[in-house]
N, C-alpha and C positions, 0 to 999 in steps of 0.2 A: 280579674286574679286568677281564675281557672286557666282563661285563654291570654293569660303570657307563663304560665308555668306557675304560677309564684301561689304561696304557701299563705296565712291568715286567717285573721280574728275579721269576723265581721261584729261593733258592739252596737247594741243599740243604748241611749238614754234615755230615760224617760221621767220628764221633769212635770214637777206638780206648782202650780203659780208662784207660789212663796208665802205663801199669807201668814201660815205660823211663822215667818221669822219676822214676820215686819215691824216688829217689837226688839231688836236683835240687830242681827246683819243687815237688813235692808235702813239702818236706823242712826246716821251720821255721829251722833252724841254716842252712842253706844259704841261703835265702833271707835270711836276716836278716846272712851276714858279706858279700853281696852289697849289704848295704843295699835291698834289692830290699819293699815294703813292699804286698803283694795285699791288704789287708781294703778299700781304696774297689771296688777291680774287684769283688773277691769279694761285695762289699754290693751292686753294681748290680746285678751277677746274678742273686741271690737274690733286691729287687724283682721283676726282671722278670720272672720266674717265678710270683712271685705276687701279682704285675697285671696281668703284658700290656701293659705298657709301661718302654721303655728310656730312663733320662732321663740320656745320653750326652752 
């Protein structure tokens, strides 16, 4: 960015292994009981890792 004369931020995201969410957001029944559909966001993330582009 600096070489191109651009300004911006560099962000780091530190993730945990998700163990504390095992009984909630990683549980299909828990999500369904709350009418939460995570298929589209999961696909967007998968597409990002495959293409390097986020179409959000």
